[in-house]
VMD Tcl script that builds the backbone (N, CA, C; Angstrom):
set m [mol new atoms 456]
animate dup $m
set s [atomselect $m all]
$s set {name element resname resid chain x y z} {
  {N N UNK 1 A -0.570 24.494 -15.618}
  {CA C UNK 1 A -1.245 22.949 -14.781}
  {C C UNK 1 A -3.005 23.079 -14.770}
  {N N UNK 2 A -3.588 21.775 -14.845}
  {CA C UNK 2 A -4.868 21.543 -15.447}
  {C C UNK 2 A -5.960 22.124 -14.205}
  {N N UNK 3 A -6.558 22.378 -14.292}
  {CA C UNK 3 A -8.056 23.269 -13.962}
  {C C UNK 3 A -8.704 21.622 -12.913}
  {N N UNK 4 A -8.648 20.810 -13.614}
  {CA C UNK 4 A -9.633 19.441 -12.388}
  {C C UNK 4 A -8.235 18.602 -13.055}
  {N N UNK 5 A -7.432 18.008 -11.438}
  {CA C UNK 5 A -6.759 16.986 -11.657}
  {C C UNK 5 A -7.141 15.565 -12.655}
  {N N UNK 6 A -6.394 14.998 -13.282}
  {CA C UNK 6 A -6.977 13.703 -13.919}
  {C C UNK 6 A -6.032 12.812 -13.419}
  {N N UNK 7 A -6.115 11.714 -13.580}
  {CA C UNK 7 A -4.854 10.464 -13.826}
  {C C UNK 7 A -4.382 10.505 -15.166}
  {N N UNK 8 A -3.267 11.033 -14.762}
  {CA C UNK 8 A -2.263 10.822 -16.198}
  {C C UNK 8 A -0.902 10.342 -15.771}
  {N N UNK 9 A -0.124 10.068 -16.352}
  {CA C UNK 9 A 1.231 9.456 -16.622}
  {C C UNK 9 A 2.342 10.590 -15.732}
  {N N UNK 10 A 1.944 11.624 -15.668}
  {CA C UNK 10 A 2.718 12.750 -14.396}
  {C C UNK 10 A 1.929 12.097 -13.183}
  {N N UNK 11 A 0.771 12.543 -12.915}
  {CA C UNK 11 A 0.426 12.158 -11.655}
  {C C UNK 11 A 0.283 10.733 -10.986}
  {N N UNK 12 A 0.526 9.896 -12.253}
  {CA C UNK 12 A 0.552 8.308 -11.355}
  {C C UNK 12 A 2.377 8.263 -11.346}
  {N N UNK 13 A 3.032 8.511 -11.953}
  {CA C UNK 13 A 4.687 8.615 -11.853}
  {C C UNK 13 A 4.995 9.689 -10.249}
  {N N UNK 14 A 4.196 10.473 -10.342}
  {CA C UNK 14 A 4.179 11.177 -8.485}
  {C C UNK 14 A 4.060 10.384 -7.773}
  {N N UNK 15 A 2.870 9.541 -7.441}
  {CA C UNK 15 A 2.701 8.903 -6.697}
  {C C UNK 15 A 3.699 7.815 -6.685}
  {N N UNK 16 A 3.697 7.246 -7.771}
  {CA C UNK 16 A 4.916 6.078 -7.424}
  {C C UNK 16 A 6.513 6.566 -7.035}
  {N N UNK 17 A 6.548 7.463 -7.231}
  {CA C UNK 17 A 8.163 7.794 -7.333}
  {C C UNK 17 A 8.225 8.691 -6.010}
  {N N UNK 18 A 7.531 9.576 -5.774}
  {CA C UNK 18 A 7.625 9.806 -4.813}
  {C C UNK 18 A 6.516 9.768 -3.395}
  {N N UNK 19 A 5.436 9.591 -3.105}
  {CA C UNK 19 A 4.408 9.145 -2.001}
  {C C UNK 19 A 5.081 7.921 -1.863}
  {N N UNK 20 A 4.802 7.222 -2.744}
  {CA C UNK 20 A 4.779 5.694 -1.996}
  {C C UNK 20 A 6.135 5.404 -0.918}
  {N N UNK 21 A 7.836 5.912 -1.808}
  {CA C UNK 21 A 8.697 6.055 -1.103}
  {C C UNK 21 A 8.884 6.669 0.175}
  {N N UNK 22 A 7.809 7.637 0.387}
  {CA C UNK 22 A 8.349 8.147 1.283}
  {C C UNK 22 A 6.619 7.532 2.524}
  {N N UNK 23 A 5.884 7.164 1.795}
  {CA C UNK 23 A 5.165 6.603 2.898}
  {C C UNK 23 A 5.825 5.241 3.676}
  {N N UNK 24 A 6.833 4.901 2.411}
  {CA C UNK 24 A 7.237 3.531 3.102}
  {C C UNK 24 A 8.025 3.263 4.204}
  {N N UNK 25 A 8.678 5.152 4.081}
  {CA C UNK 25 A 10.034 5.175 5.416}
  {C C UNK 25 A 9.007 5.171 6.541}
  {N N UNK 26 A 7.690 6.470 5.939}
  {CA C UNK 26 A 6.938 6.174 7.597}
  {C C UNK 26 A 6.518 5.194 8.234}
  {N N UNK 27 A 5.768 3.983 6.961}
  {CA C UNK 27 A 5.968 2.813 7.674}
  {C C UNK 27 A 6.537 1.820 8.071}
  {N N UNK 28 A 7.765 2.107 7.561}
  {CA C UNK 28 A 9.420 1.372 8.147}
  {C C UNK 28 A 9.214 1.612 9.299}
  {N N UNK 29 A 9.179 2.925 9.992}
  {CA C UNK 29 A 9.694 3.565 11.407}
  {C C UNK 29 A 8.355 3.144 12.235}
  {N N UNK 30 A 7.389 2.816 12.013}
  {CA C UNK 30 A 6.397 2.394 12.764}
  {C C UNK 30 A 6.278 0.978 13.044}
  {N N UNK 31 A 7.251 0.245 12.347}
  {CA C UNK 31 A 7.065 -1.332 12.663}
  {C C UNK 31 A 8.327 -1.406 12.661}
  {N N UNK 32 A 9.084 -0.990 13.365}
  {CA C UNK 32 A 10.179 -1.025 13.730}
  {C C UNK 32 A 10.599 -2.668 14.477}
  {N N UNK 33 A 9.570 -2.257 15.855}
  {CA C UNK 33 A 9.316 -3.049 17.180}
  {C C UNK 33 A 8.881 -4.361 16.299}
  {N N UNK 34 A 7.902 -4.909 15.458}
  {CA C UNK 34 A 7.148 -5.771 14.333}
  {C C UNK 34 A 8.307 -6.474 13.962}
  {N N UNK 35 A 8.857 -5.647 13.011}
  {CA C UNK 35 A 10.285 -6.458 12.528}
  {C C UNK 35 A 11.327 -7.261 12.823}
  {N N UNK 36 A 11.419 -6.669 14.274}
  {CA C UNK 36 A 12.374 -7.207 15.035}
  {C C UNK 36 A 11.935 -8.822 15.061}
  {N N UNK 37 A 11.009 -9.140 14.987}
  {CA C UNK 37 A 9.947 -10.381 15.446}
  {C C UNK 37 A 9.908 -11.804 14.124}
  {N N UNK 38 A 11.011 -10.992 13.349}
  {CA C UNK 38 A 10.996 -11.988 11.963}
  {C C UNK 38 A 11.912 -12.038 11.952}
  {N N UNK 39 A 12.285 -13.187 11.239}
  {CA C UNK 39 A 13.737 -12.940 10.406}
  {C C UNK 39 A 14.256 -12.039 9.106}
  {N N UNK 40 A 13.373 -12.138 8.339}
  {CA C UNK 40 A 13.214 -11.277 7.112}
  {C C UNK 40 A 12.359 -10.636 6.988}
  {N N UNK 41 A 12.647 -8.866 6.756}
  {CA C UNK 41 A 10.807 -8.498 5.612}
  {C C UNK 41 A 11.217 -7.829 4.451}
  {N N UNK 42 A 10.092 -7.745 3.708}
  {CA C UNK 42 A 10.317 -7.091 2.721}
  {C C UNK 42 A 9.153 -5.804 2.408}
  {N N UNK 43 A 9.359 -4.505 1.856}
  {CA C UNK 43 A 8.534 -4.200 1.890}
  {C C UNK 43 A 8.570 -3.026 0.455}
  {N N UNK 44 A 7.943 -3.402 -0.399}
  {CA C UNK 44 A 7.940 -3.604 -1.862}
  {C C UNK 44 A 6.844 -2.629 -2.366}
  {N N UNK 45 A 6.751 -1.699 -3.429}
  {CA C UNK 45 A 5.643 -1.045 -4.318}
  {C C UNK 45 A 5.086 -1.947 -5.538}
  {N N UNK 46 A 4.419 -1.167 -5.800}
  {CA C UNK 46 A 3.448 -2.567 -6.533}
  {C C UNK 46 A 2.589 -2.019 -7.461}
  {N N UNK 47 A 2.488 -2.403 -8.705}
  {CA C UNK 47 A 2.106 -1.700 -9.881}
  {C C UNK 47 A 0.946 -2.688 -10.255}
  {N N UNK 48 A -0.385 -2.674 -10.458}
  {CA C UNK 48 A -0.671 -3.389 -11.080}
  {C C UNK 48 A -1.247 -3.623 -12.530}
  {N N UNK 49 A -0.348 -4.190 -13.389}
  {CA C UNK 49 A -0.654 -3.864 -14.619}
  {C C UNK 49 A -1.864 -4.972 -15.586}
  {N N UNK 50 A -2.462 -5.687 -14.968}
  {CA C UNK 50 A -3.801 -6.610 -14.791}
  {C C UNK 50 A -5.053 -6.118 -15.145}
  {N N UNK 51 A -5.220 -5.133 -14.007}
  {CA C UNK 51 A -6.503 -5.272 -14.292}
  {C C UNK 51 A -6.938 -3.632 -15.122}
  {N N UNK 52 A -7.642 -4.159 -15.810}
  {CA C UNK 52 A -8.306 -3.166 -17.190}
  {C C UNK 52 A -9.463 -1.455 -16.790}
  {N N UNK 53 A -9.521 -1.038 -17.203}
  {CA C UNK 53 A -10.874 0.010 -17.290}
  {C C UNK 53 A -11.636 -0.751 -18.128}
  {N N UNK 54 A -13.044 -0.390 -17.307}
  {CA C UNK 54 A -14.580 -1.460 -18.254}
  {C C UNK 54 A -14.396 -0.608 -19.539}
  {N N UNK 55 A -14.337 -1.523 -21.098}
  {CA C UNK 55 A -14.730 -0.759 -21.808}
  {C C UNK 55 A -13.118 -0.286 -22.413}
  {N N UNK 56 A -11.982 -0.909 -22.451}
  {CA C UNK 56 A -10.859 -0.534 -22.317}
  {C C UNK 56 A -10.450 -1.619 -23.364}
  {N N UNK 57 A -9.302 -0.972 -24.602}
  {CA C UNK 57 A -8.741 -2.250 -26.015}
  {C C UNK 57 A -8.238 -3.188 -24.665}
  {N N UNK 58 A -8.573 -4.386 -25.399}
  {CA C UNK 58 A -7.794 -5.864 -24.297}
  {C C UNK 58 A -5.858 -5.622 -24.965}
  {N N UNK 59 A -6.007 -4.952 -26.220}
  {CA C UNK 59 A -4.984 -4.864 -27.188}
  {C C UNK 59 A -3.341 -3.399 -26.419}
  {N N UNK 60 A -4.188 -2.914 -25.396}
  {CA C UNK 60 A -3.721 -1.796 -25.192}
  {C C UNK 60 A -2.893 -1.810 -23.755}
  {N N UNK 61 A -1.812 -1.752 -23.877}
  {CA C UNK 61 A -0.627 -2.271 -22.799}
  {C C UNK 61 A -0.965 -1.403 -21.409}
  {N N UNK 62 A -1.210 -1.892 -20.142}
  {CA C UNK 62 A -1.226 -1.269 -18.892}
  {C C UNK 62 A -0.190 -0.849 -18.092}
  {N N UNK 63 A 0.548 0.435 -18.525}
  {CA C UNK 63 A 1.839 0.695 -17.657}
  {C C UNK 63 A 0.922 2.237 -17.196}
  {N N UNK 64 A 2.405 2.410 -16.039}
  {CA C UNK 64 A 2.738 4.022 -15.739}
  {C C UNK 64 A 2.895 4.826 -16.637}
  {N N UNK 65 A 3.420 4.356 -17.587}
  {CA C UNK 65 A 3.521 5.563 -18.571}
  {C C UNK 65 A 3.008 5.763 -19.979}
  {N N UNK 66 A 1.631 4.601 -19.672}
  {CA C UNK 66 A 0.250 5.120 -20.172}
  {C C UNK 66 A -0.715 5.977 -19.743}
  {N N UNK 67 A -0.414 5.733 -18.271}
  {CA C UNK 67 A -1.251 6.463 -17.449}
  {C C UNK 67 A -3.084 5.938 -17.073}
  {N N UNK 68 A -2.601 4.472 -17.362}
  {CA C UNK 68 A -3.632 3.770 -17.075}
  {C C UNK 68 A -3.836 2.718 -16.482}
  {N N UNK 69 A -2.863 2.960 -15.348}
  {CA C UNK 69 A -2.777 1.602 -14.064}
  {C C UNK 69 A -4.386 2.055 -13.193}
  {N N UNK 70 A -4.524 1.126 -12.743}
  {CA C UNK 70 A -5.935 1.579 -11.812}
  {C C UNK 70 A -5.421 1.134 -10.666}
  {N N UNK 71 A -4.335 0.694 -9.732}
  {CA C UNK 71 A -4.152 0.513 -8.890}
  {C C UNK 71 A -2.519 0.156 -8.774}
  {N N UNK 72 A -2.023 0.713 -7.440}
  {CA C UNK 72 A -0.965 0.598 -6.865}
  {C C UNK 72 A -0.367 0.522 -5.849}
  {N N UNK 73 A 0.472 0.432 -5.163}
  {CA C UNK 73 A 0.507 0.672 -3.469}
  {C C UNK 73 A 1.948 -0.304 -2.829}
  {N N UNK 74 A 1.633 -0.609 -1.799}
  {CA C UNK 74 A 2.790 -0.955 -0.945}
  {C C UNK 74 A 2.947 -2.337 -0.372}
  {N N UNK 75 A 3.138 -3.482 -0.991}
  {CA C UNK 75 A 3.368 -4.866 0.231}
  {C C UNK 75 A 4.370 -5.045 0.649}
  {N N UNK 76 A 4.225 -5.477 2.120}
  {CA C UNK 76 A 4.833 -6.031 3.303}
  {C C UNK 76 A 4.952 -7.451 3.479}
  {N N UNK 77 A 5.570 -7.863 3.877}
  {CA C UNK 77 A 5.860 -9.554 3.485}
  {C C UNK 77 A 7.515 -9.542 4.478}
  {N N UNK 78 A 6.755 -9.906 5.677}
  {CA C UNK 78 A 7.407 -10.679 6.985}
  {C C UNK 78 A 7.488 -12.141 7.134}
  {N N UNK 79 A 8.733 -12.489 7.348}
  {CA C UNK 79 A 8.824 -13.748 6.686}
  {C C UNK 79 A 10.017 -14.667 8.412}
  {N N UNK 80 A 9.350 -15.114 8.955}
  {CA C UNK 80 A 9.938 -16.345 9.725}
  {C C UNK 80 A 9.754 -15.893 10.415}
  {N N UNK 81 A 8.433 -15.821 11.674}
  {CA C UNK 81 A 8.104 -15.297 12.907}
  {C C UNK 81 A 9.024 -16.056 14.009}
  {N N UNK 82 A 9.892 -15.181 15.099}
  {CA C UNK 82 A 11.219 -16.103 15.552}
  {C C UNK 82 A 10.431 -15.687 17.204}
  {N N UNK 83 A 9.922 -16.880 17.746}
  {CA C UNK 83 A 9.795 -16.803 19.396}
  {C C UNK 83 A 9.006 -18.151 19.643}
  {N N UNK 84 A 10.352 -18.243 20.837}
  {CA C UNK 84 A 9.931 -19.158 21.496}
  {C C UNK 84 A 8.865 -20.274 21.521}
  {N N UNK 85 A 8.788 -21.157 21.235}
  {CA C UNK 85 A 7.156 -22.489 21.178}
  {C C UNK 85 A 5.967 -21.716 20.252}
  {N N UNK 86 A 6.259 -21.091 19.696}
  {CA C UNK 86 A 6.032 -20.911 18.469}
  {C C UNK 86 A 5.764 -21.278 17.048}
  {N N UNK 87 A 5.050 -21.784 16.307}
  {CA C UNK 87 A 5.689 -22.338 15.059}
  {C C UNK 87 A 6.085 -21.032 13.875}
  {N N UNK 88 A 7.561 -21.265 13.195}
  {CA C UNK 88 A 7.485 -20.227 12.101}
  {C C UNK 88 A 6.333 -19.907 11.321}
  {N N UNK 89 A 6.033 -18.710 11.082}
  {CA C UNK 89 A 5.217 -18.118 10.080}
  {C C UNK 89 A 5.359 -17.173 9.588}
  {N N UNK 90 A 4.852 -16.814 7.994}
  {CA C UNK 90 A 5.072 -15.489 7.374}
  {C C UNK 90 A 3.809 -14.898 7.228}
  {N N UNK 91 A 4.108 -13.414 7.325}
  {CA C UNK 91 A 2.881 -12.517 7.472}
  {C C UNK 91 A 2.761 -11.571 5.890}
  {N N UNK 92 A 1.809 -11.738 5.104}
  {CA C UNK 92 A 1.856 -10.172 3.710}
  {C C UNK 92 A 0.744 -9.469 4.313}
  {N N UNK 93 A 0.775 -8.527 4.011}
  {CA C UNK 93 A 0.672 -6.860 3.963}
  {C C UNK 93 A 0.101 -5.900 2.962}
  {N N UNK 94 A -0.805 -6.045 2.568}
  {CA C UNK 94 A -1.238 -5.472 1.304}
  {C C UNK 94 A -1.310 -3.735 1.647}
  {N N UNK 95 A -1.096 -2.523 1.023}
  {CA C UNK 95 A -2.068 -1.376 1.322}
  {C C UNK 95 A -2.099 -1.084 -0.209}
  {N N UNK 96 A -3.412 -0.298 -0.575}
  {CA C UNK 96 A -3.667 -0.467 -1.844}
  {C C UNK 96 A -4.198 1.055 -2.080}
  {N N UNK 97 A -3.875 1.770 -3.468}
  {CA C UNK 97 A -4.249 2.742 -3.918}
  {C C UNK 97 A -4.727 2.797 -5.227}
  {N N UNK 98 A -6.570 2.985 -4.774}
  {CA C UNK 98 A -7.284 2.782 -6.000}
  {C C UNK 98 A -7.379 3.999 -7.056}
  {N N UNK 99 A -6.763 3.930 -8.147}
  {CA C UNK 99 A -6.770 5.054 -8.841}
  {C C UNK 99 A -8.066 5.247 -9.854}
  {N N UNK 100 A -8.617 6.165 -9.513}
  {CA C UNK 100 A -10.348 6.558 -10.334}
  {C C UNK 100 A -9.632 7.703 -10.993}
  {N N UNK 101 A -10.801 8.189 -11.824}
  {CA C UNK 101 A -10.485 9.354 -13.166}
  {C C UNK 101 A -9.601 10.827 -12.546}
  {N N UNK 102 A -10.627 11.185 -11.064}
  {CA C UNK 102 A -9.918 12.616 -10.730}
  {C C UNK 102 A -9.291 12.419 -9.374}
  {N N UNK 103 A -9.187 11.270 -9.161}
  {CA C UNK 103 A -8.801 11.013 -7.351}
  {C C UNK 103 A -8.404 9.349 -6.979}
  {N N UNK 104 A -8.031 9.456 -5.902}
  {CA C UNK 104 A -7.349 8.154 -5.749}
  {C C UNK 104 A -7.706 8.052 -3.969}
  {N N UNK 105 A -7.945 6.699 -3.690}
  {CA C UNK 105 A -8.316 6.395 -2.230}
  {C C UNK 105 A -7.205 5.251 -2.017}
  {N N UNK 106 A -6.636 5.432 -0.628}
  {CA C UNK 106 A -5.780 4.589 -0.268}
  {C C UNK 106 A -6.621 3.977 1.091}
  {N N UNK 107 A -6.177 2.400 1.309}
  {CA C UNK 107 A -6.459 2.139 2.133}
  {C C UNK 107 A -6.144 0.268 1.879}
  {N N UNK 108 A -6.560 -0.584 3.439}
  {CA C UNK 108 A -5.865 -2.220 3.185}
  {C C UNK 108 A -6.546 -2.928 2.146}
  {N N UNK 109 A -7.643 -2.530 1.409}
  {CA C UNK 109 A -8.530 -3.050 0.225}
  {C C UNK 109 A -9.344 -2.148 -0.308}
  {N N UNK 110 A -9.810 -2.411 -1.273}
  {CA C UNK 110 A -11.179 -1.778 -2.072}
  {C C UNK 110 A -12.170 -0.969 -1.266}
  {N N UNK 111 A -12.771 -2.029 -0.183}
  {CA C UNK 111 A -13.831 -1.663 0.368}
  {C C UNK 111 A -13.345 -0.764 1.642}
  {N N UNK 112 A -12.525 -0.614 2.207}
  {CA C UNK 112 A -12.095 0.212 3.174}
  {C C UNK 112 A -10.850 1.338 2.741}
  {N N UNK 113 A -11.712 2.236 3.295}
  {CA C UNK 113 A -11.280 3.810 2.402}
  {C C UNK 113 A -10.158 4.457 3.656}
  {N N UNK 114 A -8.857 4.946 3.769}
  {CA C UNK 114 A -8.698 5.781 5.168}
  {C C UNK 114 A -8.251 7.242 4.927}
  {N N UNK 115 A -7.950 7.286 3.217}
  {CA C UNK 115 A -7.968 8.409 3.030}
  {C C UNK 115 A -8.229 8.638 1.683}
  {N N UNK 116 A -8.853 9.612 1.143}
  {CA C UNK 116 A -8.987 10.452 -0.098}
  {C C UNK 116 A -8.043 11.817 -0.482}
  {N N UNK 117 A -7.685 11.570 -2.131}
  {CA C UNK 117 A -7.213 12.600 -2.679}
  {C C UNK 117 A -7.370 12.783 -4.312}
  {N N UNK 118 A -7.193 14.222 -4.169}
  {CA C UNK 118 A -7.014 14.510 -5.749}
  {C C UNK 118 A -5.702 14.090 -5.901}
  {N N UNK 119 A -5.482 14.700 -7.107}
  {CA C UNK 119 A -4.250 14.065 -7.751}
  {C C UNK 119 A -2.840 15.016 -7.948}
  {N N UNK 120 A -3.654 16.551 -7.567}
  {CA C UNK 120 A -2.789 17.278 -7.444}
  {C C UNK 120 A -2.464 18.025 -6.320}
  {N N UNK 121 A -3.219 17.209 -5.061}
  {CA C UNK 121 A -3.073 17.458 -3.682}
  {C C UNK 121 A -2.069 16.582 -3.557}
  {N N UNK 122 A -1.402 17.779 -2.370}
  {CA C UNK 122 A -0.271 17.795 -1.825}
  {C C UNK 122 A -0.661 16.525 -0.356}
  {N N UNK 123 A 0.522 15.974 -0.199}
  {CA C UNK 123 A 0.504 15.184 1.543}
  {C C UNK 123 A 1.509 15.610 2.153}
  {N N UNK 124 A 0.927 15.974 3.213}
  {CA C UNK 124 A 0.828 16.183 4.272}
  {C C UNK 124 A 1.450 15.340 5.295}
  {N N UNK 125 A 2.611 15.890 6.474}
  {CA C UNK 125 A 2.861 15.180 6.925}
  {C C UNK 125 A 2.051 14.133 7.765}
  {N N UNK 126 A 1.165 14.616 8.211}
  {CA C UNK 126 A -0.102 14.370 9.399}
  {C C UNK 126 A -0.992 12.768 8.118}
  {N N UNK 127 A -0.930 13.566 6.818}
  {CA C UNK 127 A -1.644 12.178 6.448}
  {C C UNK 127 A -0.854 10.640 6.262}
  {N N UNK 128 A 0.848 10.800 5.581}
  {CA C UNK 128 A 1.843 9.841 5.691}
  {C C UNK 128 A 1.150 9.328 7.713}
  {N N UNK 129 A 1.031 9.924 8.517}
  {CA C UNK 129 A 1.356 9.678 9.637}
  {C C UNK 129 A 0.235 8.744 9.819}
  {N N UNK 130 A -1.190 9.364 9.442}
  {CA C UNK 130 A -1.773 8.718 9.590}
  {C C UNK 130 A -2.205 7.220 9.124}
  {N N UNK 131 A -1.485 6.941 7.291}
  {CA C UNK 131 A -2.109 6.016 7.208}
  {C C UNK 131 A -0.516 4.512 7.964}
  {N N UNK 132 A 0.142 5.517 7.655}
  {CA C UNK 132 A 1.198 4.376 8.849}
  {C C UNK 132 A 0.932 3.972 9.797}
  {N N UNK 133 A -0.099 4.744 10.574}
  {CA C UNK 133 A -0.368 4.054 12.079}
  {C C UNK 133 A -1.702 2.864 12.130}
  {N N UNK 134 A -2.271 2.981 10.826}
  {CA C UNK 134 A -3.942 2.409 10.542}
  {C C UNK 134 A -3.081 1.646 10.060}
  {N N UNK 135 A -2.019 1.261 9.276}
  {CA C UNK 135 A -1.839 0.249 8.516}
  {C C UNK 135 A -1.176 -0.803 9.821}
  {N N UNK 136 A -0.176 -0.109 10.510}
  {CA C UNK 136 A 0.897 -0.746 11.480}
  {C C UNK 136 A -0.323 -1.287 12.576}
  {N N UNK 137 A -1.597 -0.929 13.295}
  {CA C UNK 137 A -2.531 -1.139 13.742}
  {C C UNK 137 A -3.138 -2.306 12.979}
  {N N UNK 138 A -3.604 -2.684 11.841}
  {CA C UNK 138 A -3.605 -3.532 11.726}
  {C C UNK 138 A -2.745 -4.570 11.297}
  {N N UNK 139 A -1.839 -4.759 10.926}
  {CA C UNK 139 A -0.896 -5.612 10.749}
  {C C UNK 139 A -0.671 -6.119 12.355}
  {N N UNK 140 A -0.432 -4.863 13.170}
  {CA C UNK 140 A -0.320 -5.893 15.040}
  {C C UNK 140 A -1.352 -6.535 15.616}
  {N N UNK 141 A -2.569 -5.821 14.982}
  {CA C UNK 141 A -3.815 -7.034 14.995}
  {C C UNK 141 A -3.735 -8.052 14.413}
  {N N UNK 142 A -3.451 -8.523 12.788}
  {CA C UNK 142 A -2.933 -9.686 12.233}
  {C C UNK 142 A -2.302 -10.439 12.837}
  {N N UNK 143 A -0.867 -9.594 13.809}
  {CA C UNK 143 A -0.358 -11.027 14.242}
  {C C UNK 143 A -0.555 -11.039 15.253}
  {N N UNK 144 A -1.535 -10.443 16.012}
  {CA C UNK 144 A -1.897 -11.295 17.677}
  {C C UNK 144 A -3.018 -12.362 17.043}
  {N N UNK 145 A -3.783 -11.881 16.105}
  {CA C UNK 145 A -4.600 -13.111 15.999}
  {C C UNK 145 A -3.910 -14.372 15.222}
  {N N UNK 146 A -3.118 -14.133 14.329}
  {CA C UNK 146 A -2.482 -15.256 14.293}
  {C C UNK 146 A -1.656 -16.434 15.175}
  {N N UNK 147 A -0.810 -15.497 16.415}
  {CA C UNK 147 A -0.848 -15.796 17.855}
  {C C UNK 147 A -1.643 -17.136 18.432}
  {N N UNK 148 A -2.866 -16.052 18.687}
  {CA C UNK 148 A -3.591 -16.333 19.027}
  {C C UNK 148 A -4.351 -18.242 19.199}
  {N N UNK 149 A -4.121 -17.782 17.607}
  {CA C UNK 149 A -4.668 -19.393 17.084}
  {C C UNK 149 A -3.011 -20.742 17.434}
  {N N UNK 150 A -1.947 -20.149 18.202}
  {CA C UNK 150 A -1.063 -21.371 18.246}
  {C C UNK 150 A -1.123 -21.246 19.962}
  {N N UNK 151 A -1.653 -20.645 20.854}
  {CA C UNK 151 A -1.915 -20.307 21.854}
  {C C UNK 151 A -2.877 -21.155 22.661}
  {N N UNK 152 A -4.083 -21.356 21.626}
  {CA C UNK 152 A -5.303 -21.982 21.636}
  {C C UNK 152 A -5.212 -23.580 22.007}
}
mol reanalyze $m
mol bondsrecalc $m
mol representation Tube
mol addrep $m
């Protein structure tokens, strides 16, 4: 085991294959009532394979297997809001894992951080719940604002 955790292929694979799916399960449980308001939904994992680290070689491919991805996360897409008297609309929300060299942050965008973890640090159920609750609260706020536009 390494003395200091760093961003590498193993750390990124753990996030992508273990942490993101478990976090998606917690989020799905929190969103059950909201999902029922829409015709369809998708909750998927995302990996940013476009953003390069400063000073990196432009010919070097960005991938999980190379351990050089800078962002990953989840994207929720709610499609076809169903309510009498309101126009149908879709809602999309991202959850971003910003991947630094020795740690990563989790939040709705790069400027808003809810949680910071070292790569070797395990997630507790309270961590999953914290992120799922905050994300659900923001999604409900977004939905409420959208509905208020239709009622004004």
